[in-house]
C-alpha positions in Angstrom: -13.6 -9.4 0.6 -12.5 -8.1 -2.8 -9.2 -8.8 -4.5 -7.6 -5.5 -3.5 -8.3 -6.2 0.2 -7.1 -9.8 -0.2 -3.8 -8.6 -1.7 -3.4 -6.0 1.1 -3.9 -8.7 3.8 -1.4 -10.9 2.0 1.3 -8.2 1.8 0.7 -6.9 5.3 0.9 -10.5 6.7 4.6 -10.6 5.9 6.4 -11.0 9.3 9.5 -9.1 8.3 7.5 -6.1 7.1 5.2 -6.0 10.1 8.1 -6.2 12.6 10.2 -3.6 10.7 7.4 -1.1 10.5 5.5 -1.9 13.7 1.9 -2.5 12.6 -0.7 -5.1 13.1 -2.3 -6.7 10.0 -5.7 -6.6 11.9 -5.6 -2.8 11.9 -6.3 -2.6 8.2 -9.2 -4.6 6.8 -9.4 -2.7 3.5 -7.3 -0.7 1.1 -9.4 2.4 1.9 -8.5 2.0 5.6 -4.8 1.6 4.7 -4.9 4.7 2.6 -5.9 6.7 5.7 -3.1 5.3 7.9 -0.6 7.4 9.7 2.1 4.9 8.7 3.6 6.0 5.3 4.7 2.4 4.5 1.1 1.2 4.9 -0.2 4.0 2.7 2.4 3.3 0.0 1.4 -0.4 -0.1 -2.2 0.6 -0.4 -1.4 3.1 -3.2 0.5 0.4 -5.1 -2.3 -2.1 -4.8 -5.0 0.4 -5.8 -2.9 1.7 -8.6 -2.0 -1.7 -10.1 -5.6 -2.8 -9.7 -7.0 0.3 -11.5 -4.3 0.6 -14.2 -3.1 -2.4 -16.0 -1.0 -0.9 -18.9 2.7 -0.2 -18.5 2.4 3.6 -19.2 0.0 4.2 -16.4 1.9 1.9 -14.0 4.8 4.4 -14.3 2.3 7.0 -12.9 1.7 4.7 -9.9 5.4 4.4 -9.4 5.8 8.2 -9.5 2.9 8.8 -7.1 4.3 6.3 -4.5 7.9 7.6 -4.9 6.8 11.2 -4.4 4.6 10.2 -1.5 7.4 8.4 0.3 9.8 11.2 -0.3 7.4 13.7 1.2 6.5 11.6 4.2 9.6 9.6 5.2 12.6 11.8 4.3 
């Protein structure tokens, strides 16, 4: 298991998060699987993990923020 997938499992294992957004941690073994989820919150978490892992400098982290922000606005609101 790579670091991205470990981080995903750790975040998704939060009891408050899983009960609020009704998912099972076992449904998502990898970031790639999470990115294909129908649950916008799961996809947003995967996008953050993937974006932070791939882009370490501050200017590109702003791009990750904008991507996730726009994704959530389009899929939740």
